N, CA, C and O atoms as CSV, one atom per row, in Angstrom:
chain,resi,resn,atom,element,x,y,z
A,1,MET,N,N,-2.856,-5.776,7.543
A,1,MET,CA,C,-3.011,-4.314,6.461
A,1,MET,C,C,-2.317,-3.529,6.295
A,1,MET,O,O,-2.117,-3.007,5.198
A,2,ALA,N,N,-1.599,-3.146,7.656
A,2,ALA,CA,C,-0.476,-1.682,7.316
A,2,ALA,C,C,-0.040,-2.430,5.820
A,2,ALA,O,O,-0.552,-2.027,4.776
A,3,VAL,N,N,0.616,-3.174,5.826
A,3,VAL,CA,C,1.038,-3.715,4.527
A,3,VAL,C,C,0.640,-3.256,3.204
A,3,VAL,O,O,1.208,-2.598,2.331
A,4,ASN,N,N,-0.551,-3.820,3.321
A,4,ASN,CA,C,-1.449,-3.345,2.014
A,4,ASN,C,C,-1.826,-1.446,1.565
A,4,ASN,O,O,-1.882,-0.802,0.518
A,5,MET,N,N,-2.004,-1.155,2.998
A,5,MET,CA,C,-1.715,0.306,3.073
A,5,MET,C,C,-0.293,0.740,2.086
A,5,MET,O,O,-0.456,1.275,0.989
A,6,ILE,N,N,0.893,0.478,2.555
A,6,ILE,CA,C,2.227,0.519,2.338
A,6,ILE,C,C,2.331,0.725,0.775
A,6,ILE,O,O,2.728,1.680,0.107
A,7,PHE,N,N,1.792,-0.605,0.409
A,7,PHE,CA,C,1.590,-1.080,-1.177
A,7,PHE,C,C,0.253,-0.012,-1.752
A,7,PHE,O,O,0.702,0.798,-2.564
A,8,TRP,N,N,-0.514,0.074,-1.629
A,8,TRP,CA,C,-1.396,0.867,-2.451
A,8,TRP,C,C,-0.874,2.328,-2.242
A,8,TRP,O,O,-0.659,2.816,-3.352
A,9,ALA,N,N,-0.608,3.150,-1.301
A,9,ALA,CA,C,0.167,4.269,-1.031
A,9,ALA,C,C,1.474,4.174,-2.135
A,9,ALA,O,O,1.249,4.957,-3.058
A,10,TYR,N,N,2.473,3.617,-2.275
A,10,TYR,CA,C,3.113,2.727,-4.018
A,10,TYR,C,C,3.351,3.027,-4.721
A,10,TYR,O,O,4.363,3.598,-5.129
A,11,MET,N,N,1.841,2.519,-5.389
A,11,MET,CA,C,1.417,2.178,-6.343
A,11,MET,C,C,0.576,3.406,-6.771
A,11,MET,O,O,0.511,3.646,-7.976
A,12,ASN,N,N,-0.026,4.146,-5.958
A,12,ASN,CA,C,-0.223,5.948,-6.277
A,12,ASN,C,C,0.419,6.875,-6.018
A,12,ASN,O,O,-0.212,7.915,-6.206
A,13,ARG,N,N,1.913,7.095,-5.483
A,13,ARG,CA,C,2.681,7.354,-5.557
A,13,ARG,C,C,2.436,8.489,-4.125
A,13,ARG,O,O,2.895,9.622,-3.981
A,14,ILE,N,N,1.722,7.847,-3.376
A,14,ILE,CA,C,1.964,9.141,-2.051
A,14,ILE,C,C,2.759,8.320,-1.117
A,14,ILE,O,O,2.704,7.176,-0.666
A,15,ARG,N,N,3.420,9.218,-1.021
A,15,ARG,CA,C,4.713,9.027,-0.090
A,15,ARG,C,C,4.742,9.761,1.712
A,15,ARG,O,O,5.702,9.796,2.482
A,16,SER,N,N,3.737,10.120,1.868
A,16,SER,CA,C,3.740,11.453,3.090
A,16,SER,C,C,2.576,10.371,4.074
A,16,SER,O,O,1.696,9.742,3.486
A,17,SER,N,N,2.737,10.294,5.525
A,17,SER,CA,C,2.349,9.592,5.789
A,17,SER,C,C,0.837,10.071,6.018
A,17,SER,O,O,-0.147,9.331,5.986
A,18,ARG,N,N,0.842,11.793,6.313
A,18,ARG,CA,C,-0.327,12.091,7.034
A,18,ARG,C,C,-1.369,12.536,5.323
A,18,ARG,O,O,-2.504,12.881,5.654
A,19,ARG,N,N,-1.279,12.554,4.585
A,19,ARG,CA,C,-2.086,12.243,3.360
A,19,ARG,C,C,-2.428,10.923,2.562
A,19,ARG,O,O,-3.207,10.722,1.630
A,20,LEU,N,N,-1.445,9.974,3.362
A,20,LEU,CA,C,-1.709,8.182,3.581
A,20,LEU,C,C,-2.969,8.455,4.513
A,20,LEU,O,O,-4.022,7.992,4.076
A,21,GLU,N,N,-3.029,9.095,5.659
A,21,GLU,CA,C,-3.676,8.981,6.650
A,21,GLU,C,C,-5.034,9.610,6.141
A,21,GLU,O,O,-6.001,8.907,6.432
A,22,THR,N,N,-5.308,10.659,5.514
A,22,THR,CA,C,-6.383,11.245,4.515
A,22,THR,C,C,-7.201,10.480,3.644
A,22,THR,O,O,-8.401,10.284,3.453
A,23,GLU,N,N,-6.386,10.213,3.305
A,23,GLU,CA,C,-6.954,9.014,2.326
A,23,GLU,C,C,-7.178,7.488,2.595
A,23,GLU,O,O,-7.697,6.580,1.945
A,24,SER,N,N,-6.574,7.579,3.817
A,24,SER,CA,C,-7.599,6.356,4.525
A,24,SER,C,C,-9.145,6.073,4.861
A,24,SER,O,O,-9.839,5.088,5.112
A,25,GLY,N,N,-9.312,7.425,4.734
A,25,GLY,CA,C,-11.150,8.141,5.194
A,25,GLY,C,C,-11.898,7.876,4.199
A,25,GLY,O,O,-13.124,7.858,4.097
A,26,ARG,N,N,-10.971,7.643,3.372
A,26,ARG,CA,C,-12.179,8.698,1.825
A,26,ARG,C,C,-12.236,7.977,0.089
A,26,ARG,O,O,-12.984,8.129,-0.876
A,27,ASN,N,N,-10.801,7.016,0.426
A,27,ASN,CA,C,-10.861,6.879,-0.662
A,27,ASN,C,C,-11.431,5.439,-0.833
A,27,ASN,O,O,-11.092,4.627,0.028
A,28,LEU,N,N,-12.117,5.087,-1.668
A,28,LEU,CA,C,-12.691,3.802,-1.462
A,28,LEU,C,C,-12.163,2.579,-1.624
A,28,LEU,O,O,-12.377,1.631,-0.868
A,29,LYS,N,N,-11.447,2.558,-2.630
A,29,LYS,CA,C,-10.298,1.522,-2.796
A,29,LYS,C,C,-9.493,1.243,-2.002
A,29,LYS,O,O,-8.961,0.134,-2.042
A,30,LEU,N,N,-9.160,2.194,-1.020
A,30,LEU,CA,C,-8.379,1.890,0.006
A,30,LEU,C,C,-8.887,0.998,1.315
A,30,LEU,O,O,-8.433,0.043,1.945
A,31,LEU,N,N,-10.425,2.075,1.400
A,31,LEU,CA,C,-11.435,1.287,2.142
A,31,LEU,C,C,-11.860,-0.215,2.169
A,31,LEU,O,O,-12.350,-0.968,3.010
A,32,TRP,N,N,-11.577,-0.283,1.264
A,32,TRP,CA,C,-11.726,-1.691,0.951
A,32,TRP,C,C,-11.216,-2.276,1.296
A,32,TRP,O,O,-11.600,-3.030,2.190
A,33,LEU,N,N,-9.596,-2.295,0.616
A,33,LEU,CA,C,-8.770,-3.126,1.031
A,33,LEU,C,C,-7.905,-3.148,2.364
A,33,LEU,O,O,-7.096,-4.046,2.600
A,34,LEU,N,N,-8.195,-1.877,3.374
A,34,LEU,CA,C,-8.378,-2.326,4.734
A,34,LEU,C,C,-9.593,-2.636,5.621
A,34,LEU,O,O,-9.623,-2.802,6.841
A,35,ARG,N,N,-10.448,-2.669,4.849
A,35,ARG,CA,C,-11.732,-3.222,5.618
A,35,ARG,C,C,-12.195,-2.473,6.904
A,35,ARG,O,O,-12.543,-2.980,7.970
A,36,THR,N,N,-12.130,-1.287,6.602
A,36,THR,CA,C,-12.184,-0.040,7.353
A,36,THR,C,C,-11.793,0.261,8.729
A,36,THR,O,O,-12.440,0.821,9.614
A,37,LEU,N,N,-10.101,-0.424,8.740
A,37,LEU,CA,C,-9.042,0.256,9.207
A,37,LEU,C,C,-8.981,1.319,9.336
A,37,LEU,O,O,-9.753,1.840,8.532
A,38,ARG,N,N,-8.292,2.310,10.142
A,38,ARG,CA,C,-7.864,3.010,10.213
A,38,ARG,C,C,-6.721,4.029,10.957
A,38,ARG,O,O,-6.904,4.732,11.950
A,39,LEU,N,N,-5.671,3.899,10.272
A,39,LEU,CA,C,-4.161,4.402,11.114
A,39,LEU,C,C,-4.475,5.753,11.280
A,39,LEU,O,O,-5.582,6.185,10.959
A,40,ASP,N,N,-3.592,6.460,11.757
A,40,ASP,CA,C,-3.119,7.720,12.105
A,40,ASP,C,C,-1.440,7.762,11.516
A,40,ASP,O,O,-0.430,7.059,11.543
A,41,HIS,N,N,-1.923,9.123,10.967
A,41,HIS,CA,C,0.094,9.365,10.357
A,41,HIS,C,C,1.672,8.423,11.104
A,41,HIS,O,O,2.637,7.905,10.542
A,42,LYS,N,N,1.248,8.574,12.741
A,42,LYS,CA,C,2.574,8.467,13.685
A,42,LYS,C,C,2.184,6.939,13.595
A,42,LYS,O,O,3.183,6.355,14.018
A,43,THR,N,N,1.392,6.157,13.313
A,43,THR,CA,C,1.479,4.281,13.201
A,43,THR,C,C,2.121,4.286,11.837
A,43,THR,O,O,3.140,3.601,11.735
A,44,ILE,N,N,1.723,4.908,10.820
A,44,ILE,CA,C,2.235,4.541,9.871
A,44,ILE,C,C,3.747,4.882,9.455
A,44,ILE,O,O,4.381,4.349,8.544
A,45,VAL,N,N,4.221,5.984,10.409
A,45,VAL,CA,C,5.785,6.130,10.063
A,45,VAL,C,C,6.268,5.110,11.038
A,45,VAL,O,O,7.280,4.509,10.678
A,46,GLU,N,N,5.767,4.787,12.190
A,46,GLU,CA,C,6.352,3.903,13.375
A,46,GLU,C,C,6.629,2.440,12.286
A,46,GLU,O,O,7.713,1.859,12.347
A,47,PHE,N,N,5.535,1.967,11.335
A,47,PHE,CA,C,5.543,0.678,10.782
A,47,PHE,C,C,6.599,0.728,9.843
A,47,PHE,O,O,7.314,-0.239,9.575
A,48,ARG,N,N,6.749,2.426,9.091
A,48,ARG,CA,C,7.791,1.901,8.233
A,48,ARG,C,C,9.042,2.120,8.733
A,48,ARG,O,O,10.132,1.909,8.201
A,49,ARG,N,N,8.754,2.610,9.918
A,49,ARG,CA,C,11.013,2.499,10.150
A,49,ARG,C,C,10.684,1.623,10.849
A,49,ARG,O,O,11.694,1.579,11.552
A,50,ARG,N,N,9.784,0.544,11.391
A,50,ARG,CA,C,10.334,-0.871,12.166
A,50,ARG,C,C,10.292,-1.691,10.688
A,50,ARG,O,O,11.285,-2.396,10.511
A,51,ASN,N,N,9.719,-1.701,10.064
A,51,ASN,CA,C,9.429,-3.178,9.121
A,51,ASN,C,C,10.502,-2.288,7.857
A,51,ASN,O,O,9.892,-2.510,6.811
A,52,GLY,N,N,11.293,-1.745,7.626
A,52,GLY,CA,C,11.644,-0.849,6.433
A,52,GLY,C,C,12.739,-1.907,5.628
A,52,GLY,O,O,12.508,-2.133,4.440
A,53,GLU,N,N,13.680,-2.418,6.141
A,53,GLU,CA,C,13.633,-3.477,5.070
A,53,GLU,C,C,13.500,-4.993,4.814
A,53,GLU,O,O,14.118,-5.785,4.103
A,54,ALA,N,N,12.496,-5.093,5.634
A,54,ALA,CA,C,11.356,-6.120,5.523
A,54,ALA,C,C,10.609,-6.048,4.477
A,54,ALA,O,O,10.243,-6.968,3.745
A,55,LEU,N,N,10.302,-4.538,4.387
A,55,LEU,CA,C,9.171,-3.905,3.384
A,55,LEU,C,C,10.104,-4.012,1.676
A,55,LEU,O,O,9.627,-4.423,0.618
A,56,LYS,N,N,11.369,-3.544,1.900
A,56,LYS,CA,C,12.166,-3.541,0.210
A,56,LYS,C,C,12.049,-4.839,0.392
A,56,LYS,O,O,11.450,-5.275,-0.591
A,57,ASN,N,N,12.267,-5.574,1.024
A,57,ASN,CA,C,12.603,-7.435,0.590
A,57,ASN,C,C,10.716,-7.937,-0.025
A,57,ASN,O,O,10.400,-8.637,-0.988
A,58,VAL,N,N,10.292,-7.602,0.463
A,58,VAL,CA,C,8.432,-7.929,-0.274
A,58,VAL,C,C,8.377,-7.365,-1.357
A,58,VAL,O,O,8.138,-8.031,-2.365
A,59,PHE,N,N,8.609,-5.827,-1.434
A,59,PHE,CA,C,8.898,-4.948,-2.902
A,59,PHE,C,C,9.352,-6.017,-4.144
A,59,PHE,O,O,8.733,-6.415,-5.130
A,60,LYS,N,N,10.639,-6.278,-3.667
A,60,LYS,CA,C,11.806,-7.337,-4.337
A,60,LYS,C,C,11.026,-8.249,-4.887
A,60,LYS,O,O,10.731,-8.157,-6.078
A,61,GLY,N,N,10.521,-9.387,-4.018
A,61,GLY,CA,C,10.289,-10.434,-4.238
A,61,GLY,C,C,8.419,-10.041,-5.313
A,61,GLY,O,O,8.185,-10.464,-6.445
A,62,PHE,N,N,7.848,-9.524,-4.803
A,62,PHE,CA,C,6.601,-8.961,-6.080
A,62,PHE,C,C,7.393,-9.024,-7.606
A,62,PHE,O,O,6.907,-9.577,-8.593
A,63,VAL,N,N,8.567,-8.413,-7.574
A,63,VAL,CA,C,9.093,-8.201,-8.668
A,63,VAL,C,C,9.593,-8.699,-9.412
A,63,VAL,O,O,9.728,-8.412,-10.602
A,64,LYS,N,N,10.244,-10.215,-8.362
A,64,LYS,CA,C,10.802,-11.261,-9.003
A,64,LYS,C,C,9.627,-12.235,-9.497
A,64,LYS,O,O,9.671,-12.586,-10.677
A,65,LEU,N,N,8.761,-12.619,-8.830
A,65,LEU,CA,C,7.925,-13.493,-8.619
A,65,LEU,C,C,6.517,-12.588,-10.050
A,65,LEU,O,O,5.404,-13.089,-10.209
A,66,GLY,N,N,6.768,-11.892,-10.480
A,66,GLY,CA,C,5.613,-10.987,-11.629
A,66,GLY,C,C,4.656,-10.877,-11.278
A,66,GLY,O,O,3.752,-10.921,-12.113
A,67,LEU,N,N,4.286,-10.654,-9.710
A,67,LEU,CA,C,3.181,-10.054,-8.912
A,67,LEU,C,C,2.462,-8.770,-9.328
A,67,LEU,O,O,1.273,-8.454,-9.355
A,68,TYR,N,N,4.159,-7.830,-9.797
A,68,TYR,CA,C,3.584,-6.631,-9.937
A,68,TYR,C,C,4.015,-6.298,-11.569
A,68,TYR,O,O,5.047,-6.443,-12.225
A,69,GLY,N,N,2.617,-5.761,-11.854
A,69,GLY,CA,C,2.431,-5.533,-13.483
A,69,GLY,C,C,2.855,-3.940,-13.771
A,69,GLY,O,O,3.590,-3.069,-13.304
A,70,LYS,N,N,1.924,-4.143,-14.822
A,70,LYS,CA,C,1.711,-2.773,-15.292
A,70,LYS,C,C,0.834,-2.276,-15.160
A,70,LYS,O,O,0.895,-1.056,-15.313
A,71,GLU,N,N,-0.699,-2.971,-14.751
A,71,GLU,CA,C,-2.026,-2.291,-14.393
A,71,GLU,C,C,-2.535,-3.303,-13.405
A,71,GLU,O,O,-3.731,-3.431,-13.143
A,72,LEU,N,N,-1.192,-4.297,-12.659
A,72,LEU,CA,C,-2.247,-5.623,-11.935
A,72,LEU,C,C,-1.249,-5.337,-10.698
A,72,LEU,O,O,-0.122,-4.870,-10.863
A,73,LEU,N,N,-1.843,-5.701,-9.326
A,73,LEU,CA,C,-0.430,-6.356,-8.267
A,73,LEU,C,C,-1.958,-6.866,-7.481
A,73,LEU,O,O,-3.107,-6.457,-7.316
A,74,VAL,N,N,-1.054,-8.075,-7.133
A,74,VAL,CA,C,-2.004,-8.645,-6.073
A,74,VAL,C,C,-1.528,-8.910,-4.536
A,74,VAL,O,O,-0.476,-9.385,-4.110
A,75,ILE,N,N,-2.341,-8.572,-4.062
A,75,ILE,CA,C,-2.023,-8.470,-2.387
A,75,ILE,C,C,-2.954,-9.683,-1.628
A,75,ILE,O,O,-4.094,-9.462,-2.035
A,76,ASP,N,N,-2.992,-10.644,-0.883
A,76,ASP,CA,C,-3.416,-11.238,0.025
A,76,ASP,C,C,-4.222,-12.188,-1.080
A,76,ASP,O,O,-5.402,-12.417,-0.813
A,77,GLY,N,N,-3.791,-12.633,-2.036
A,77,GLY,CA,C,-4.760,-13.314,-3.168
A,77,GLY,C,C,-5.773,-12.567,-4.087
A,77,GLY,O,O,-6.290,-12.848,-5.168
A,78,ARG,N,N,-5.842,-11.672,-3.373
A,78,ARG,CA,C,-6.940,-10.645,-4.401
A,78,ARG,C,C,-5.914,-9.622,-5.218
A,78,ARG,O,O,-4.916,-8.974,-4.904
A,79,ALA,N,N,-6.946,-9.888,-6.843
A,79,ALA,CA,C,-6.202,-8.794,-7.565
A,79,ALA,C,C,-6.375,-7.510,-7.578
A,79,ALA,O,O,-7.572,-7.249,-7.701
A,80,THR,N,N,-5.526,-6.329,-7.485
A,80,THR,CA,C,-6.161,-5.284,-8.175
A,80,THR,C,C,-5.660,-4.587,-8.250
A,80,THR,O,O,-4.588,-4.166,-7.815
A,81,SER,N,N,-7.125,-4.044,-9.469
A,81,SER,CA,C,-6.446,-2.774,-10.593
A,81,SER,C,C,-5.855,-1.296,-10.152
A,81,SER,O,O,-6.244,-0.659,-9.173
A,82,PHE,N,N,-4.982,-0.949,-10.948
A,82,PHE,CA,C,-4.638,0.282,-10.558
A,82,PHE,C,C,-4.190,0.979,-12.265
A,82,PHE,O,O,-3.496,0.461,-13.140
A,83,ASN,N,N,-4.866,2.244,-12.254
A,83,ASN,CA,C,-4.492,3.246,-13.176
A,83,ASN,C,C,-3.018,4.023,-12.954
A,83,ASN,O,O,-2.857,4.915,-12.121
A,84,PHE,N,N,-2.125,3.592,-13.724
A,84,PHE,CA,C,-0.792,4.503,-13.373
A,84,PHE,C,C,-0.649,5.901,-14.109
A,84,PHE,O,O,0.182,6.735,-13.752
A,85,ALA,N,N,-1.603,6.104,-15.255
A,85,ALA,CA,C,-1.854,7.542,-15.998
A,85,ALA,C,C,-1.959,8.090,-15.516
A,85,ALA,O,O,-1.632,9.150,-16.051
A,86,GLU,N,N,-2.520,8.314,-13.885
A,86,GLU,CA,C,-3.160,9.454,-12.974
A,86,GLU,C,C,-1.932,10.248,-12.584
A,86,GLU,O,O,-2.041,11.237,-11.858
């Protein structure tokens, strides 16, 4: 689930772990994606630190496979729409 959160943050241009923590409690799309899981900012930072290289490889894989497009990202077999104009 933390990977889903990182992808969502990337797609919404959120880099701050504290802002991501706040969004995980109020954003309906993120609440649905996380299935009510709430992570604090320390956990998010630690996850990024421990899995930084693996996350880079996953992002590269998404681009190579074409799963990342202008308005669509497929995560866990679910298609999620994003508005990049915001």
